[in-house]
N, CA, C and O atoms as a GROMACS GRO file, in nm:
protein
  332
    1MET      N    1  22.274  14.442   7.749
    1MET     CA    2  22.277  14.578   7.836
    1MET      C    3  22.400  14.638   7.817
    1MET      O    4  22.509  14.581   7.822
    2GLN      N    5  22.379  14.772   7.791
    2GLN     CA    6  22.470  14.851   7.734
    2GLN      C    7  22.532  14.914   7.891
    2GLN      O    8  22.471  14.957   7.989
    3LEU      N    9  22.681  14.898   7.865
    3LEU     CA   10  22.750  14.956   7.996
    3LEU      C   11  22.782  15.101   7.960
    3LEU      O   12  22.798  15.146   7.846
    4ILE      N   13  22.788  15.160   8.069
    4ILE     CA   14  22.776  15.307   8.098
    4ILE      C   15  22.931  15.344   8.119
    4ILE      O   16  22.987  15.296   8.218
    5PRO      N   17  23.002  15.426   8.034
    5PRO     CA   18  23.157  15.444   8.070
    5PRO      C   19  23.154  15.512   8.204
    5PRO      O   20  23.053  15.573   8.239
    6LYS      N   21  23.261  15.503   8.279
    6LYS     CA   22  23.244  15.580   8.414
    6LYS      C   23  23.253  15.718   8.403
    6LYS      O   24  23.195  15.788   8.486
    7ASP      N   25  23.310  15.763   8.322
    7ASP     CA   26  23.340  15.928   8.312
    7ASP      C   27  23.174  15.971   8.287
    7ASP      O   28  23.125  16.059   8.357
    8VAL      N   29  23.101  15.907   8.192
    8VAL     CA   30  22.972  15.957   8.174
    8VAL      C   31  22.892  15.950   8.300
    8VAL      O   32  22.834  16.045   8.351
    9LYS      N   33  22.894  15.828   8.343
    9LYS     CA   34  22.828  15.811   8.481
    9LYS      C   35  22.860  15.909   8.561
    9LYS      O   36  22.764  15.974   8.601
   10GLU      N   37  22.981  15.948   8.603
   10GLU     CA   38  23.001  16.053   8.705
   10GLU      C   39  22.957  16.209   8.655
   10GLU      O   40  22.916  16.294   8.734
   11TYR      N   41  22.972  16.230   8.520
   11TYR     CA   42  22.907  16.342   8.458
   11TYR      C   43  22.765  16.351   8.517
   11TYR      O   44  22.736  16.420   8.615
   12ILE      N   45  22.668  16.264   8.435
   12ILE     CA   46  22.539  16.260   8.494
   12ILE      C   47  22.523  16.264   8.633
   12ILE      O   48  22.428  16.332   8.671
   13GLU      N   49  22.592  16.209   8.723
   13GLU     CA   50  22.550  16.193   8.856
   13GLU      C   51  22.581  16.354   8.932
   13GLU      O   52  22.518  16.399   9.027
   14ASN      N   53  22.675  16.410   8.872
   14ASN     CA   54  22.727  16.542   8.905
   14ASN      C   55  22.617  16.648   8.835
   14ASN      O   56  22.577  16.743   8.902
   15MET      N   57  22.584  16.634   8.741
   15MET     CA   58  22.502  16.708   8.670
   15MET      C   59  22.360  16.728   8.731
   15MET      O   60  22.305  16.837   8.751
   16TYR      N   61  22.312  16.610   8.755
   16TYR     CA   62  22.166  16.593   8.813
   16TYR      C   63  22.178  16.559   8.944
   16TYR      O   64  22.283  16.504   8.974
   17GLU      N   65  22.082  16.582   9.046
   17GLU     CA   66  22.074  16.529   9.184
   17GLU      C   67  21.989  16.400   9.186
   17GLU      O   68  21.872  16.403   9.223
   18ILE      N   69  22.056  16.278   9.140
   18ILE     CA   70  21.985  16.160   9.149
   18ILE      C   71  21.948  16.113   9.281
   18ILE      O   72  22.041  16.115   9.362
   19PRO      N   73  21.843  16.075   9.319
   19PRO     CA   74  21.808  16.012   9.442
   19PRO      C   75  21.911  15.882   9.463
   19PRO      O   76  21.942  15.807   9.370
   20LYS      N   77  21.954  15.868   9.593
   20LYS     CA   78  22.026  15.754   9.633
   20LYS      C   79  21.940  15.643   9.629
   20LYS      O   80  21.820  15.671   9.639
   21GLY      N   81  21.974  15.507   9.614
   21GLY     CA   82  21.892  15.405   9.617
   21GLY      C   83  21.900  15.326   9.507
   21GLY      O   84  21.901  15.383   9.398
   22GLN      N   85  21.909  15.168   9.512
   22GLN     CA   86  21.932  15.088   9.395
   22GLN      C   87  21.811  15.092   9.280
   22GLN      O   88  21.831  15.091   9.158
   23ASN      N   89  21.672  15.097   9.350
   23ASN     CA   90  21.574  15.099   9.251
   23ASN      C   91  21.501  15.245   9.305
   23ASN      O   92  21.508  15.273   9.424
   24LEU      N   93  21.440  15.324   9.220
   24LEU     CA   94  21.371  15.440   9.230
   24LEU      C   95  21.223  15.437   9.185
   24LEU      O   96  21.188  15.414   9.070
   25ALA      N   97  21.146  15.462   9.284
   25ALA     CA   98  21.005  15.464   9.254
   25ALA      C   99  20.960  15.582   9.157
   25ALA      O  100  21.021  15.689   9.166
   26LEU      N  101  20.878  15.571   9.084
   26LEU     CA  102  20.826  15.653   8.987
   26LEU      C  103  20.784  15.810   9.056
   26LEU      O  104  20.793  15.917   8.995
   27SER      N  105  20.741  15.793   9.186
   27SER     CA  106  20.727  15.926   9.258
   27SER      C  107  20.834  15.996   9.306
   27SER      O  108  20.829  16.114   9.339
   28GLN      N  109  20.952  15.910   9.313
   28GLN     CA  110  21.092  15.973   9.335
   28GLN      C  111  21.141  16.046   9.234
   28GLN      O  112  21.182  16.162   9.244
   29ILE      N  113  21.138  15.974   9.125
   29ILE     CA  114  21.182  16.033   8.974
   29ILE      C  115  21.107  16.171   8.957
   29ILE      O  116  21.167  16.272   8.919
   30GLU      N  117  20.969  16.168   8.987
   30GLU     CA  118  20.901  16.290   8.956
   30GLU      C  119  20.917  16.414   9.056
   30GLU      O  120  20.894  16.531   9.027
   31GLU      N  121  20.965  16.361   9.191
   31GLU     CA  122  21.006  16.465   9.282
   31GLU      C  123  21.127  16.519   9.256
   31GLU      O  124  21.160  16.632   9.293
   32ALA      N  125  21.203  16.436   9.187
   32ALA     CA  126  21.339  16.494   9.143
   32ALA      C  127  21.348  16.578   9.035
   32ALA      O  128  21.451  16.641   9.010
   33GLY      N  129  21.235  16.585   8.961
   33GLY     CA  130  21.213  16.670   8.850
   33GLY      C  131  21.259  16.628   8.707
   33GLY      O  132  21.284  16.708   8.616
   34PHE      N  133  21.268  16.486   8.698
   34PHE     CA  134  21.320  16.424   8.570
   34PHE      C  135  21.193  16.423   8.484
   34PHE      O  136  21.194  16.498   8.386
   35PHE      N  137  21.106  16.364   8.503
   35PHE     CA  138  20.985  16.367   8.435
   35PHE      C  139  20.863  16.304   8.525
   35PHE      O  140  20.888  16.246   8.630
   36LYS      N  141  20.732  16.318   8.479
   36LYS     CA  142  20.630  16.284   8.547
   36LYS      C  143  20.608  16.124   8.528
   36LYS      O  144  20.663  16.054   8.443
   37SER      N  145  20.521  16.083   8.622
   37SER     CA  146  20.515  15.928   8.658
   37SER      C  147  20.449  15.886   8.519
   37SER      O  148  20.485  15.776   8.475
   38GLN      N  149  20.355  15.961   8.442
   38GLN     CA  150  20.281  15.885   8.332
   38GLN      C  151  20.380  15.916   8.221
   38GLN      O  152  20.359  15.854   8.117
   39THR      N  153  20.469  15.987   8.221
   39THR     CA  154  20.577  15.998   8.100
   39THR      C  155  20.676  15.873   8.128
   39THR      O  156  20.723  15.806   8.036
   40ALA      N  157  20.701  15.853   8.243
   40ALA     CA  158  20.794  15.730   8.259
   40ALA      C  159  20.724  15.609   8.237
   40ALA      O  160  20.792  15.514   8.197
   41LYS      N  161  20.572  15.586   8.259
   41LYS     CA  162  20.498  15.468   8.223
   41LYS      C  163  20.498  15.473   8.074
   41LYS      O  164  20.512  15.366   8.016
   42ARG      N  165  20.486  15.569   8.011
   42ARG     CA  166  20.502  15.570   7.870
   42ARG      C  167  20.616  15.522   7.806
   42ARG      O  168  20.605  15.441   7.714
   43LEU      N  169  20.730  15.566   7.845
   43LEU     CA  170  20.863  15.525   7.825
   43LEU      C  171  20.881  15.381   7.860
   43LEU      O  172  20.949  15.316   7.780
   44ILE      N  173  20.842  15.327   7.947
   44ILE     CA  174  20.848  15.178   7.997
   44ILE      C  175  20.786  15.111   7.900
   44ILE      O  176  20.841  15.017   7.843
   45HIS      N  177  20.662  15.151   7.870
   45HIS     CA  178  20.583  15.068   7.759
   45HIS      C  179  20.624  15.061   7.640
   45HIS      O  180  20.596  14.965   7.568
   46ALA      N  181  20.701  15.170   7.597
   46ALA     CA  182  20.747  15.205   7.462
   46ALA      C  183  20.896  15.118   7.463
   46ALA      O  184  20.949  15.105   7.353
   47GLY      N  185  20.955  15.068   7.564
   47GLY     CA  186  21.072  15.004   7.553
   47GLY      C  187  21.201  15.092   7.575
   47GLY      O  188  21.312  15.041   7.564
   48LYS      N  189  21.185  15.220   7.604
   48LYS     CA  190  21.287  15.308   7.614
   48LYS      C  191  21.340  15.308   7.741
   48LYS      O  192  21.460  15.336   7.752
   49LEU      N  193  21.273  15.281   7.842
   49LEU     CA  194  21.323  15.269   7.971
   49LEU      C  195  21.267  15.147   8.040
   49LEU      O  196  21.150  15.110   8.045
   50LYS      N  197  21.387  15.086   8.098
   50LYS     CA  198  21.372  14.938   8.160
   50LYS      C  199  21.312  14.969   8.313
   50LYS      O  200  21.336  15.074   8.372
   51ALA      N  201  21.238  14.869   8.363
   51ALA     CA  202  21.162  14.908   8.484
   51ALA      C  203  21.163  14.742   8.546
   51ALA      O  204  21.181  14.634   8.490
   52VAL      N  205  21.136  14.776   8.684
   52VAL     CA  206  21.115  14.625   8.772
   52VAL      C  207  20.982  14.673   8.817
   52VAL      O  208  20.951  14.790   8.837
   53THR      N  209  20.910  14.574   8.829
   53THR     CA  210  20.757  14.565   8.898
   53THR      C  211  20.742  14.493   8.993
   53THR      O  212  20.777  14.375   8.985
   54PHE      N  213  20.688  14.541   9.101
   54PHE     CA  214  20.654  14.476   9.238
   54PHE      C  215  20.506  14.496   9.237
   54PHE      O  216  20.468  14.612   9.249
   55GLY      N  217  20.412  14.401   9.226
   55GLY     CA  218  20.292  14.414   9.218
   55GLY      C  219  20.251  14.494   9.084
   55GLY      O  220  20.281  14.460   8.969
   56ARG      N  221  20.170  14.621   9.127
   56ARG     CA  222  20.159  14.714   9.027
   56ARG      C  223  20.243  14.817   9.014
   56ARG      O  224  20.227  14.893   8.919
   57LYS      N  225  20.346  14.837   9.104
   57LYS     CA  226  20.425  14.954   9.099
   57LYS      C  227  20.549  14.920   9.013
   57LYS      O  228  20.602  14.810   8.999
   58PHE      N  229  20.583  15.037   8.961
   58PHE     CA  230  20.716  15.038   8.880
   58PHE      C  231  20.830  15.100   8.947
   58PHE      O  232  20.819  15.214   8.993
   59PHE      N  233  20.940  15.034   8.955
   59PHE     CA  234  21.072  15.103   8.988
   59PHE      C  235  21.187  15.090   8.888
   59PHE      O  236  21.213  14.985   8.831
   60ILE      N  237  21.244  15.191   8.874
   60ILE     CA  238  21.337  15.212   8.749
   60ILE      C  239  21.482  15.198   8.834
   60ILE      O  240  21.515  15.271   8.927
   61PRO      N  241  21.549  15.101   8.785
   61PRO     CA  242  21.696  15.088   8.855
   61PRO      C  243  21.779  15.227   8.810
   61PRO      O  244  21.768  15.285   8.702
   62ARG      N  245  21.859  15.262   8.915
   62ARG     CA  246  21.931  15.381   8.924
   62ARG      C  247  22.026  15.386   8.808
   62ARG      O  248  22.041  15.495   8.753
   63THR      N  249  22.088  15.287   8.766
   63THR     CA  250  22.171  15.299   8.641
   63THR      C  251  22.102  15.300   8.518
   63THR      O  252  22.159  15.345   8.419
   64GLU      N  253  21.968  15.250   8.511
   64GLU     CA  254  21.883  15.239   8.403
   64GLU      C  255  21.862  15.419   8.360
   64GLU      O  256  21.881  15.470   8.250
   65LEU      N  257  21.824  15.477   8.471
   65LEU     CA  258  21.785  15.630   8.473
   65LEU      C  259  21.907  15.692   8.408
   65LEU      O  260  21.895  15.764   8.309
   66ILE      N  261  22.039  15.661   8.471
   66ILE     CA  262  22.160  15.726   8.429
   66ILE      C  263  22.176  15.700   8.288
   66ILE      O  264  22.221  15.789   8.216
   67ARG      N  265  22.141  15.570   8.235
   67ARG     CA  266  22.164  15.532   8.097
   67ARG      C  267  22.078  15.612   8.013
   67ARG      O  268  22.122  15.670   7.914
   68TYR      N  269  21.968  15.616   8.045
   68TYR     CA  270  21.869  15.676   7.964
   68TYR      C  271  21.881  15.842   7.957
   68TYR      O  272  21.833  15.909   7.866
   69LEU      N  273  21.949  15.891   8.065
   69LEU     CA  274  21.990  16.049   8.058
   69LEU      C  275  22.107  16.042   7.958
   69LEU      O  276  22.089  16.105   7.853
   70ALA      N  277  22.202  15.989   7.970
   70ALA     CA  278  22.314  15.974   7.888
   70ALA      C  279  22.267  15.952   7.755
   70ALA      O  280  22.312  16.023   7.665
   71ASP      N  281  22.182  15.862   7.729
   71ASP     CA  282  22.140  15.851   7.580
   71ASP      C  283  22.069  15.951   7.508
   71ASP      O  284  22.068  15.969   7.387
   72GLU      N  285  22.011  16.014   7.598
   72GLU     CA  286  21.914  16.142   7.549
   72GLU      C  287  21.982  16.241   7.523
   72GLU      O  288  21.949  16.321   7.435
   73MET      N  289  22.110  16.254   7.609
   73MET     CA  290  22.200  16.384   7.584
   73MET      C  291  22.282  16.333   7.489
   73MET      O  292  22.379  16.406   7.475
   74GLY      N  293  22.283  16.239   7.419
   74GLY     CA  294  22.389  16.197   7.321
   74GLY      C  295  22.538  16.141   7.380
   74GLY      O  296  22.635  16.125   7.307
   75LEU      N  297  22.538  16.122   7.487
   75LEU     CA  298  22.672  16.086   7.537
   75LEU      C  299  22.719  15.940   7.505
   75LEU      O  300  22.832  15.897   7.524
   76LEU      N  301  22.607  15.867   7.450
   76LEU     CA  302  22.643  15.726   7.439
   76LEU      C  303  22.662  15.684   7.291
   76LEU      O  304  22.664  15.567   7.251
   77GLU      N  305  22.674  15.793   7.216
   77GLU     CA  306  22.683  15.773   7.053
   77GLU      C  307  22.817  15.699   7.043
   77GLU      O  308  22.922  15.744   7.089
   78GLY      N  309  22.802  15.567   6.971
   78GLY     CA  310  22.912  15.494   6.930
   78GLY      C  311  22.942  15.380   7.018
   78GLY      O  312  23.023  15.295   6.980
   79GLN      N  313  22.879  15.368   7.142
   79GLN     CA  314  22.880  15.284   7.248
   79GLN      C  315  22.836  15.152   7.204
   79GLN      O  316  22.894  15.050   7.241
   80ALA      N  317  22.720  15.152   7.115
   80ALA     CA  318  22.684  15.015   7.082
   80ALA      C  319  22.776  14.944   6.995
   80ALA      O  320  22.796  14.825   7.016
   81ALA      N  321  22.832  15.001   6.905
   81ALA     CA  322  22.957  14.940   6.836
   81ALA      C  323  23.089  14.854   6.945
   81ALA      O  324  23.151  14.752   6.913
   82LYS      N  325  23.100  14.918   7.052
   82LYS     CA  326  23.173  14.865   7.126
   82LYS      C  327  23.145  14.720   7.204
   82LYS      O  328  23.233  14.644   7.244
   83GLU      N  329  23.026  14.705   7.214
   83GLU     CA  330  22.949  14.592   7.255
   83GLU      C  331  22.973  14.447   7.197
   83GLU      O  332  22.904  14.353   7.236
   0.00000   0.00000   0.00000
């Protein structure tokens, strides 16, 4: 699991209005305007976004959403070498 530096996490949280909560439903992520539920499912099945399932519903951990956004913005370059 890749650790997110505190400054990167704070930057992402300040830049985007990420809903509060430990695990976010795909509908919450879609309502917040990050991406559509179907896109999130594609990212999950492609292994680019980790999710927890309860029955047939997917939930994305808040930290995983922050990690994905930071990775897409290129803020985690060189972090893999530190692990």
